[in-house]
Biopython code that builds the backbone (N, CA, C, O; Angstrom):
import numpy as np
from Bio.PDB.StructureBuilder import StructureBuilder

atoms = [
    (1, "UNK", "N", (0.846, -1.180, -0.001)),
    (1, "UNK", "CA", (-0.001, -0.001, 0.000)),
    (1, "UNK", "C", (0.892, 1.243, 0.000)),
    (1, "UNK", "O", (1.790, 1.361, 0.834)),
    (2, "UNK", "N", (0.655, 2.145, -0.905)),
    (2, "UNK", "CA", (1.385, 3.413, -1.015)),
    (2, "UNK", "C", (2.886, 3.224, -1.258)),
    (2, "UNK", "O", (3.703, 3.913, -0.649)),
    (3, "UNK", "N", (3.247, 2.297, -2.140)),
    (3, "UNK", "CA", (4.662, 2.034, -2.404)),
    (3, "UNK", "C", (5.386, 3.242, -2.976)),
    (3, "UNK", "O", (6.584, 3.405, -2.746)),
    (4, "UNK", "N", (4.683, 4.093, -3.719)),
    (4, "UNK", "CA", (5.345, 5.223, -4.368)),
    (4, "UNK", "C", (5.629, 6.387, -3.411)),
    (4, "UNK", "O", (6.308, 7.341, -3.790)),
    (5, "UNK", "N", (5.128, 6.321, -2.202)),
    (5, "UNK", "CA", (5.341, 7.389, -1.225)),
    (5, "UNK", "C", (6.523, 7.058, -0.316)),
    (5, "UNK", "O", (6.789, 5.885, -0.052)),
    (6, "UNK", "N", (7.238, 8.090, 0.168)),
    (6, "UNK", "CA", (8.345, 7.835, 1.105)),
    (6, "UNK", "C", (7.814, 7.367, 2.457)),
    (6, "UNK", "O", (6.609, 7.414, 2.705)),
    (7, "UNK", "N", (8.707, 6.920, 3.322)),
    (7, "UNK", "CA", (8.306, 6.419, 4.642)),
    (7, "UNK", "C", (7.724, 7.511, 5.533)),
    (7, "UNK", "O", (6.916, 7.230, 6.418)),
    (8, "UNK", "N", (8.134, 8.749, 5.299)),
    (8, "UNK", "CA", (7.612, 9.902, 6.043)),
    (8, "UNK", "C", (7.073, 10.885, 5.018)),
    (8, "UNK", "O", (7.792, 11.308, 4.112)),
    (9, "UNK", "N", (5.807, 11.244, 5.165)),
    (9, "UNK", "CA", (5.164, 12.101, 4.175)),
    (9, "UNK", "C", (4.835, 13.477, 4.747)),
    (9, "UNK", "O", (4.806, 13.674, 5.962)),
    (10, "UNK", "N", (4.591, 14.413, 3.850)),
    (10, "UNK", "CA", (4.210, 15.775, 4.211)),
    (10, "UNK", "C", (2.685, 15.909, 4.143)),
    (10, "UNK", "O", (1.991, 14.971, 3.750)),
    (11, "UNK", "N", (2.186, 17.047, 4.517)),
    (11, "UNK", "CA", (0.738, 17.278, 4.489)),
    (11, "UNK", "C", (0.182, 17.204, 3.060)),
    (11, "UNK", "O", (-0.855, 16.572, 2.856)),
    (12, "UNK", "N", (0.829, 17.822, 2.068)),
    (12, "UNK", "CA", (0.287, 17.674, 0.709)),
    (12, "UNK", "C", (0.255, 16.211, 0.235)),
    (12, "UNK", "O", (-0.682, 15.806, -0.454)),
    (13, "UNK", "N", (1.253, 15.434, 0.594)),
    (13, "UNK", "CA", (1.259, 14.017, 0.238)),
    (13, "UNK", "C", (0.147, 13.276, 0.979)),
    (13, "UNK", "O", (-0.504, 12.400, 0.411)),
    (14, "UNK", "N", (-0.067, 13.626, 2.239)),
    (14, "UNK", "CA", (-1.154, 13.023, 3.017)),
    (14, "UNK", "C", (-2.496, 13.289, 2.343)),
    (14, "UNK", "O", (-3.340, 12.397, 2.254)),
    (15, "UNK", "N", (-2.687, 14.506, 1.875)),
    (15, "UNK", "CA", (-3.940, 14.857, 1.187)),
    (15, "UNK", "C", (-4.164, 13.965, -0.021)),
    (15, "UNK", "O", (-5.279, 13.493, -0.243)),
    (16, "UNK", "N", (-3.123, 13.730, -0.803)),
    (16, "UNK", "CA", (-3.234, 12.858, -1.976)),
    (16, "UNK", "C", (-3.521, 11.424, -1.566)),
    (16, "UNK", "O", (-4.330, 10.743, -2.195)),
    (17, "UNK", "N", (-2.857, 10.964, -0.510)),
    (17, "UNK", "CA", (-3.035, 9.589, -0.051)),
    (17, "UNK", "C", (-4.470, 9.333, 0.405)),
    (17, "UNK", "O", (-4.982, 8.222, 0.263)),
    (18, "UNK", "N", (-5.107, 10.350, 0.944)),
    (18, "UNK", "CA", (-6.470, 10.202, 1.458)),
    (18, "UNK", "C", (-7.519, 10.623, 0.436)),
    (18, "UNK", "O", (-8.632, 11.003, 0.798)),
    (19, "UNK", "N", (-7.161, 10.554, -0.826)),
    (19, "UNK", "CA", (-8.149, 10.773, -1.876)),
    (19, "UNK", "C", (-8.398, 12.215, -2.239)),
    (19, "UNK", "O", (-9.442, 12.533, -2.809)),
    (20, "UNK", "N", (-7.471, 13.094, -1.926)),
    (20, "UNK", "CA", (-7.625, 14.488, -2.318)),
    (20, "UNK", "C", (-8.361, 15.345, -1.311)),
    (20, "UNK", "O", (-9.039, 16.302, -1.685)),
    (21, "UNK", "N", (-8.234, 15.012, -0.037)),
    (21, "UNK", "CA", (-8.869, 15.847, 0.989)),
    (21, "UNK", "C", (-8.183, 17.206, 1.018)),
    (21, "UNK", "O", (-7.079, 17.357, 0.495)),
    (22, "UNK", "N", (-8.828, 18.188, 1.624)),
    (22, "UNK", "CA", (-8.260, 19.533, 1.697)),
    (22, "UNK", "C", (-7.150, 19.597, 2.745)),
    (22, "UNK", "O", (-7.098, 18.776, 3.661)),
    (23, "UNK", "N", (-6.269, 20.578, 2.598)),
    (23, "UNK", "CA", (-5.214, 20.774, 3.590)),
    (23, "UNK", "C", (-5.817, 21.126, 4.948)),
    (23, "UNK", "O", (-5.304, 20.715, 5.989)),
    (24, "UNK", "N", (-6.891, 21.878, 4.927)),
    (24, "UNK", "CA", (-7.548, 22.269, 6.177)),
    (24, "UNK", "C", (-8.016, 21.038, 6.954)),
    (24, "UNK", "O", (-7.821, 20.948, 8.166)),
    (25, "UNK", "N", (-8.631, 20.098, 6.249)),
    (25, "UNK", "CA", (-9.088, 18.869, 6.903)),
    (25, "UNK", "C", (-7.896, 18.044, 7.374)),
    (25, "UNK", "O", (-7.938, 17.463, 8.458)),
    (26, "UNK", "N", (-6.842, 17.986, 6.577)),
    (26, "UNK", "CA", (-5.651, 17.222, 6.962)),
    (26, "UNK", "C", (-5.043, 17.790, 8.242)),
    (26, "UNK", "O", (-4.707, 17.035, 9.155)),
    (27, "UNK", "N", (-4.900, 19.109, 8.317)),
    (27, "UNK", "CA", (-4.342, 19.722, 9.524)),
    (27, "UNK", "C", (-5.244, 19.488, 10.731)),
    (27, "UNK", "O", (-4.755, 19.305, 11.846)),
    (28, "UNK", "N", (-6.563, 19.492, 10.514)),
    (28, "UNK", "CA", (-7.507, 19.231, 11.609)),
    (28, "UNK", "C", (-7.334, 17.801, 12.127)),
    (28, "UNK", "O", (-7.344, 17.571, 13.336)),
    (29, "UNK", "N", (-7.174, 16.844, 11.210)),
    (29, "UNK", "CA", (-6.989, 15.447, 11.598)),
    (29, "UNK", "C", (-5.688, 15.265, 12.375)),
    (29, "UNK", "O", (-5.642, 14.505, 13.342)),
    (30, "UNK", "N", (-4.640, 15.955, 11.958)),
    (30, "UNK", "CA", (-3.354, 15.864, 12.662)),
    (30, "UNK", "C", (-3.443, 16.505, 14.041)),
    (30, "UNK", "O", (-2.934, 15.956, 15.018)),
    (31, "UNK", "N", (-4.089, 17.663, 14.121)),
    (31, "UNK", "CA", (-4.226, 18.361, 15.399)),
    (31, "UNK", "C", (-5.063, 17.560, 16.395)),
    (31, "UNK", "O", (-4.796, 17.587, 17.596)),
    (32, "UNK", "N", (-6.076, 16.848, 15.895)),
    (32, "UNK", "CA", (-6.947, 16.041, 16.758)),
    (32, "UNK", "C", (-6.329, 14.701, 17.126)),
    (32, "UNK", "O", (-6.868, 13.980, 17.965)),
    (33, "UNK", "N", (-5.205, 14.361, 16.507)),
    (33, "UNK", "CA", (-4.560, 13.087, 16.800)),
    (33, "UNK", "C", (-5.179, 11.907, 16.084)),
    (33, "UNK", "O", (-4.903, 10.759, 16.433)),
    (34, "UNK", "N", (-6.018, 12.168, 15.081)),
    (34, "UNK", "CA", (-6.618, 11.066, 14.321)),
    (34, "UNK", "C", (-5.549, 10.299, 13.549)),
    (34, "UNK", "O", (-5.647, 9.086, 13.367)),
    (35, "UNK", "N", (-4.528, 11.027, 13.099)),
    (35, "UNK", "CA", (-3.379, 10.430, 12.425)),
    (35, "UNK", "C", (-2.145, 10.898, 13.182)),
    (35, "UNK", "O", (-1.942, 12.098, 13.366)),
    (36, "UNK", "N", (-1.329, 9.961, 13.618)),
    (36, "UNK", "CA", (-0.127, 10.305, 14.375)),
    (36, "UNK", "C", (0.855, 11.070, 13.490)),
    (36, "UNK", "O", (1.080, 10.714, 12.333)),
    (37, "UNK", "N", (1.429, 12.119, 14.054)),
    (37, "UNK", "CA", (2.432, 12.903, 13.343)),
    (37, "UNK", "C", (3.394, 13.513, 14.350)),
    (37, "UNK", "O", (3.145, 13.520, 15.556)),
    (38, "UNK", "N", (4.493, 14.021, 13.824)),
    (38, "UNK", "CA", (5.472, 14.715, 14.642)),
    (38, "UNK", "C", (5.631, 16.100, 14.055)),
    (38, "UNK", "O", (5.788, 16.254, 12.843)),
    (39, "UNK", "N", (5.590, 17.094, 14.896)),
    (39, "UNK", "CA", (5.764, 18.462, 14.422)),
    (39, "UNK", "C", (7.240, 18.827, 14.536)),
    (39, "UNK", "O", (7.836, 18.739, 15.609)),
    (40, "UNK", "N", (7.811, 19.235, 13.419)),
    (40, "UNK", "CA", (9.205, 19.657, 13.363)),
    (40, "UNK", "C", (9.201, 21.095, 12.877)),
    (40, "UNK", "O", (8.944, 21.366, 11.703)),
    (41, "UNK", "N", (9.486, 22.010, 13.787)),
    (41, "UNK", "CA", (9.386, 23.422, 13.428)),
    (41, "UNK", "C", (7.952, 23.763, 13.100)),
    (41, "UNK", "O", (7.051, 23.580, 13.919)),
    (42, "UNK", "N", (7.749, 24.260, 11.892)),
    (42, "UNK", "CA", (6.397, 24.637, 11.468)),
    (42, "UNK", "C", (5.737, 23.582, 10.595)),
    (42, "UNK", "O", (4.620, 23.790, 10.123)),
    (43, "UNK", "N", (6.396, 22.470, 10.373)),
    (43, "UNK", "CA", (5.832, 21.455, 9.487)),
    (43, "UNK", "C", (5.547, 20.162, 10.237)),
    (43, "UNK", "O", (6.107, 19.894, 11.300)),
    (44, "UNK", "N", (4.661, 19.376, 9.649)),
    (44, "UNK", "CA", (4.320, 18.073, 10.197)),
    (44, "UNK", "C", (5.028, 16.991, 9.403)),
    (44, "UNK", "O", (5.129, 17.075, 8.179)),
    (45, "UNK", "N", (5.514, 15.982, 10.095)),
    (45, "UNK", "CA", (6.087, 14.796, 9.477)),
    (45, "UNK", "C", (5.185, 13.638, 9.871)),
    (45, "UNK", "O", (4.976, 13.373, 11.055)),
    (46, "UNK", "N", (4.656, 12.952, 8.871)),
    (46, "UNK", "CA", (3.675, 11.902, 9.111)),
    (46, "UNK", "C", (4.235, 10.568, 8.632)),
    (46, "UNK", "O", (4.463, 10.393, 7.435)),
    (47, "UNK", "N", (4.461, 9.624, 9.546)),
    (47, "UNK", "CA", (4.914, 8.301, 9.108)),
    (47, "UNK", "C", (3.854, 7.634, 8.226)),
    (47, "UNK", "O", (2.664, 7.672, 8.537)),
    (48, "UNK", "N", (4.292, 7.036, 7.146)),
    (48, "UNK", "CA", (3.374, 6.358, 6.230)),
    (48, "UNK", "C", (2.572, 5.283, 6.965)),
    (48, "UNK", "O", (1.401, 5.063, 6.655)),
    (49, "UNK", "N", (3.194, 4.617, 7.932)),
    (49, "UNK", "CA", (2.478, 3.580, 8.682)),
    (49, "UNK", "C", (1.304, 4.165, 9.461)),
    (49, "UNK", "O", (0.319, 3.470, 9.707)),
    (50, "UNK", "N", (1.400, 5.435, 9.851)),
    (50, "UNK", "CA", (0.290, 6.080, 10.557)),
    (50, "UNK", "C", (-0.904, 6.271, 9.638)),
    (50, "UNK", "O", (-2.051, 6.120, 10.058)),
    (51, "UNK", "N", (-0.630, 6.602, 8.382)),
    (51, "UNK", "CA", (-1.711, 6.771, 7.409)),
    (51, "UNK", "C", (-2.378, 5.420, 7.148)),
    (51, "UNK", "O", (-3.605, 5.326, 7.094)),
    (52, "UNK", "N", (-1.570, 4.386, 6.989)),
    (52, "UNK", "CA", (-2.098, 3.044, 6.759)),
    (52, "UNK", "C", (-2.903, 2.577, 7.972)),
    (52, "UNK", "O", (-3.969, 1.978, 7.823)),
    (53, "UNK", "N", (-2.390, 2.852, 9.171)),
    (53, "UNK", "CA", (-3.106, 2.473, 10.396)),
    (53, "UNK", "C", (-4.450, 3.188, 10.479)),
    (53, "UNK", "O", (-5.447, 2.592, 10.887)),
    (54, "UNK", "N", (-4.480, 4.449, 10.097)),
    (54, "UNK", "CA", (-5.734, 5.201, 10.108)),
    (54, "UNK", "C", (-6.748, 4.572, 9.150)),
    (54, "UNK", "O", (-7.917, 4.395, 9.493)),
    (55, "UNK", "N", (-6.285, 4.242, 7.958)),
    (55, "UNK", "CA", (-7.184, 3.682, 6.946)),
    (55, "UNK", "C", (-7.689, 2.282, 7.300)),
    (55, "UNK", "O", (-8.792, 1.898, 6.911)),
    (56, "UNK", "N", (-6.884, 1.529, 8.033)),
    (56, "UNK", "CA", (-7.291, 0.176, 8.400)),
    (56, "UNK", "C", (-7.990, 0.116, 9.753)),
    (56, "UNK", "O", (-8.428, -0.953, 10.179)),
    (57, "UNK", "N", (-8.096, 1.252, 10.427)),
    (57, "UNK", "CA", (-8.785, 1.288, 11.708)),
    (57, "UNK", "C", (-7.896, 1.068, 12.912)),
    (57, "UNK", "O", (-8.383, 1.047, 14.042)),
    (58, "UNK", "N", (-6.603, 0.903, 12.694)),
    (58, "UNK", "CA", (-5.649, 0.731, 13.791)),
    (58, "UNK", "C", (-4.999, 2.078, 14.092)),
    (58, "UNK", "O", (-3.813, 2.271, 13.821)),
    (59, "UNK", "N", (-5.768, 3.004, 14.647)),
    (59, "UNK", "CA", (-5.322, 4.375, 14.828)),
    (59, "UNK", "C", (-4.185, 4.459, 15.822)),
    (59, "UNK", "O", (-4.276, 3.940, 16.934)),
    (60, "UNK", "N", (-3.112, 5.118, 15.415)),
    (60, "UNK", "CA", (-1.974, 5.401, 16.294)),
    (60, "UNK", "C", (-2.078, 6.850, 16.736)),
    (60, "UNK", "O", (-2.315, 7.730, 15.909)),
    (61, "UNK", "N", (-1.910, 7.109, 18.001)),
    (61, "UNK", "CA", (-1.915, 8.490, 18.492)),
    (61, "UNK", "C", (-1.005, 8.585, 19.708)),
    (61, "UNK", "O", (-0.488, 7.580, 20.196)),
    (62, "UNK", "N", (-0.817, 9.810, 20.187)),
    (62, "UNK", "CA", (-0.007, 10.011, 21.375)),
    (62, "UNK", "C", (-0.607, 9.314, 22.586)),
    (62, "UNK", "O", (0.117, 8.883, 23.483)),
    (63, "UNK", "N", (-1.928, 9.203, 22.611)),
    (63, "UNK", "CA", (-2.599, 8.634, 23.774)),
    (63, "UNK", "C", (-2.359, 7.138, 23.932)),
    (63, "UNK", "O", (-2.263, 6.646, 25.057)),
    (64, "UNK", "N", (-2.259, 6.395, 22.803)),
    (64, "UNK", "CA", (-2.053, 4.968, 22.933)),
    (64, "UNK", "C", (-0.647, 4.537, 22.518)),
    (64, "UNK", "O", (-0.379, 3.347, 22.356)),
    (65, "UNK", "N", (0.245, 5.506, 22.348)),
    (65, "UNK", "CA", (1.630, 5.216, 22.030)),
    (65, "UNK", "C", (2.392, 4.960, 23.331)),
    (65, "UNK", "O", (2.258, 5.730, 24.282)),
    (66, "UNK", "N", (3.172, 3.912, 23.383)),
    (66, "UNK", "CA", (3.938, 3.612, 24.592)),
    (66, "UNK", "C", (5.239, 4.377, 24.569)),
    (66, "UNK", "O", (5.831, 4.585, 23.511)),
    (67, "UNK", "N", (5.680, 4.792, 25.735)),
    (67, "UNK", "CA", (6.924, 5.571, 25.831)),
    (67, "UNK", "C", (8.130, 4.673, 25.979)),
    (67, "UNK", "O", (9.256, 5.163, 26.073)),
]
sb = StructureBuilder()
sb.init_structure("model")
sb.init_model(0)
sb.init_chain("A")
sb.init_seg("    ")
for serial, (resi, resn, name, xyz) in enumerate(atoms, 1):
    if name == "N":
        sb.init_residue(resn, " ", resi, " ")
    sb.init_atom(name, np.array(xyz, "f"), 0.0, 1.0, " ", f" {name:<3s}", serial, name[0])
structure = sb.get_structure()
């Protein structure tokens, strides 16, 4: 799944992966923790596995991530 995408994607790539959703919706999903991401400076870095987990129902977030 998503072989053509790198292991860590950006918000525009996330939008494409999710069928062309808007950037506004993508940022809302990241802010709500629906898709796990890491904020680096002013940008979000989203592991591809987080997108796959979201789509398959295995949601990864800060709340259920072990330290």
